[in-house]
C-alpha positions in Angstrom: 18.0 -15.0 -22.2 16.7 -11.9 -24.0 16.0 -8.6 -22.4 12.5 -8.2 -20.9 10.2 -5.8 -22.8 9.8 -2.4 -21.4 6.7 -1.7 -19.3 5.2 1.7 -19.0 2.1 3.2 -17.5 -0.9 3.8 -19.8 -1.5 7.3 -21.0 -2.6 9.5 -18.1 -4.8 12.6 -18.4 -3.8 16.0 -17.0 -6.1 15.6 -14.1 -4.7 12.1 -13.3 -1.2 13.5 -13.4 -2.1 16.3 -11.0 -3.7 13.8 -8.7 -0.5 11.7 -8.8 1.6 14.7 -7.9 -0.7 15.6 -5.1 -0.5 12.1 -3.7 3.3 12.2 -3.8 3.3 15.5 -1.8 0.6 14.6 0.8 0.5 10.9 1.3 0.8 9.7 4.9 1.0 6.0 4.0 4.6 5.2 2.8 3.4 2.3 0.6 0.9 4.5 -1.3 3.6 7.2 -1.6 6.1 4.7 -3.0 3.6 3.3 -5.5 2.6 6.8 -6.6 6.3 7.7 -7.2 6.7 4.5 -9.3 3.7 5.4 -11.5 4.7 9.1 -11.8 8.2 8.2 -12.9 6.9 5.7 -15.4 4.5 8.4 -16.8 7.6 10.7 -17.2 9.2 8.0 -19.4 11.7 6.4 -16.9 12.4 2.8 -17.7 11.7 0.1 -15.2 15.3 -0.7 -14.3 16.0 3.0 -13.6 13.0 3.3 -11.3 14.0 0.2 -9.4 17.5 1.5 -9.0 16.4 4.9 -7.8 13.9 3.5 -5.3 16.3 0.6 -4.3 13.6 -2.0 -5.1 13.3 -4.9 -7.5 12.3 -4.5 -11.1 9.6 -7.1 -10.5 8.0 -4.8 -7.8 8.1 -1.8 -10.2 6.5 -3.9 -13.0 3.8 -5.2 -10.6 2.9 -1.7 -9.5 2.7 -0.5 -13.2 0.6 -3.4 -14.3 -1.7 -3.0 -11.3 -2.1 0.7 -12.1 -2.8 0.0 -15.7 -5.5 -2.5 -14.7 -7.2 -0.9 -11.7 -6.2 2.8 -11.8 -5.8 4.7 -8.5 -7.2 1.8 -6.5 -3.9 0.0 -7.1 -2.1 2.6 -5.0 -4.0 1.8 -1.9 -2.7 -0.8 0.5 -4.9 -3.8 1.2 -4.5 -4.6 4.8 -6.0 -7.9 5.9 -8.0 -8.3 9.1 -5.2 -10.1 10.9 -5.4 -13.2 13.1 -8.9 -14.3 14.2 -9.9 -13.5 17.8 -9.0 -16.1 20.4 -11.8 -15.3 22.7 -15.4 -14.5 21.8 -17.2 -11.3 22.6 -19.1 -12.6 25.6 -16.0 -13.9 27.3 -14.3 -10.5 26.6 -17.2 -8.6 28.2 -17.0 -10.9 31.3 -13.2 -10.3 31.6 -13.9 -6.5 31.5 -16.5 -6.8 34.2 -14.1 -8.7 36.5 -11.3 -6.3 35.8 -13.4 -3.3 37.0 -14.4 -5.0 40.3 -12.7 -4.0 43.5 -10.4 -6.7 44.9 -11.7 -8.7 47.8 -9.1 -8.7 50.7 -7.8 -12.2 51.5 -8.2 -12.9 55.3 
């Protein structure tokens, strides 16, 4: 099997480069920080295997981040958290439980 072709980030403007650097310094979300580092290293000319080795991740992850950034730009750095599991009780039942919980207990004779 032949070697995979190298994948690099598209050409970035000076403003975009500064924005990437600012994200790597100030990001609170570790996923966004990691993705920004991948993109910044690719902009600097680091090949995919080297980035993956330095970040201790897979080459596929690095390629996915680079492709996503090339397609969507800075939106690709944000995490997409889903809404989670659906609620098991409806809002009316929840309100009733809250009312009962606030009541004073009745002493048992």
